[in-house]
C-alpha positions as CSV (number, residue, x, y, z in Angstrom):
1,M,25.1,0.4,-6.7
2,S,25.3,-3.4,-6.4
3,A,22.5,-5.7,-7.2
4,S,21.8,-6.5,-3.6
5,N,22.0,-3.0,-2.2
6,I,20.4,0.4,-2.3
7,F,22.4,3.4,-1.2
8,D,20.7,6.8,-0.1
9,A,21.2,9.6,2.3
10,I,19.3,10.5,5.3
11,N,17.4,13.5,4.4
12,N,16.0,14.7,7.7
13,T,17.1,14.9,11.4
14,P,16.4,11.4,13.1
15,R,14.5,12.0,16.2
16,V,14.2,8.4,17.5
17,V,17.0,6.5,15.8
18,H,20.3,7.7,17.0
19,S,22.6,5.3,15.0
20,V,22.3,7.5,11.9
21,K,22.5,11.3,11.2
22,L,21.4,13.9,8.7
23,G,23.3,13.6,5.5
24,Q,24.8,10.2,6.3
25,T,24.7,7.7,3.3
26,I,23.4,4.2,4.2
27,A,23.1,0.9,2.4
28,F,20.3,-1.6,2.7
29,A,18.7,-4.4,0.9
30,Q,15.6,-4.0,-1.2
31,S,14.0,-6.6,0.8
32,D,14.4,-4.4,3.9
33,I,11.9,-1.8,2.5
34,V,8.6,-2.1,4.0
35,D,7.2,1.3,3.2
36,W,8.3,4.2,0.9
37,L,7.2,7.6,-0.2
38,Y,8.1,10.4,-2.6
39,I,6.4,13.6,-3.5
40,E,5.6,14.2,-7.2
41,N,4.1,17.4,-8.3
42,G,2.8,18.1,-4.8
43,I,1.2,14.6,-4.5
44,M,2.6,12.0,-2.0
45,R,3.1,8.6,-3.6
46,G,3.4,5.5,-1.2
47,N,3.3,5.9,2.5
48,Y,1.1,3.0,3.1
49,T,1.9,3.1,6.8
50,A,0.3,6.5,7.1
51,C,-2.9,5.3,5.3
52,A,-3.2,2.5,8.0
53,L,-2.6,4.9,10.7
54,L,-5.2,7.4,9.4
55,K,-7.9,4.7,9.6
56,S,-7.9,5.3,13.5
57,A,-7.5,9.0,13.4
58,P,-10.4,11.4,13.5
59,K,-12.0,11.6,10.4
60,N,-11.5,15.4,10.0
61,E,-7.7,15.1,10.8
62,A,-7.2,12.3,8.4
63,E,-9.0,14.1,5.6
64,E,-6.9,17.3,6.2
65,F,-3.6,15.1,6.3
66,K,-4.6,13.7,3.0
67,K,-5.6,17.0,1.6
68,I,-2.4,18.7,2.5
69,F,-0.1,16.0,1.2
70,G,-2.3,14.8,-1.7
71,L,-2.3,11.3,-0.3
72,N,-4.8,8.9,-1.9
73,C,-5.2,5.9,0.4
74,D,-7.9,4.5,-2.0
75,L,-5.5,3.1,-4.5
């Protein structure tokens, strides 16, 4: 890995973007990252976009999503 690029693999089947495919390795600059997530011990870390979107979702659906994924939007 160079100082300006991060390399990772596409780990799901893209449904909207058709310029990449499952398993493909891509390179990008750290400055290109606007959101991120990982799951640690069943708890979702990051995913700030979901937190923003959940603010306009029905309260019961938002709470269920947060419960299922262990997402804490109050951080």
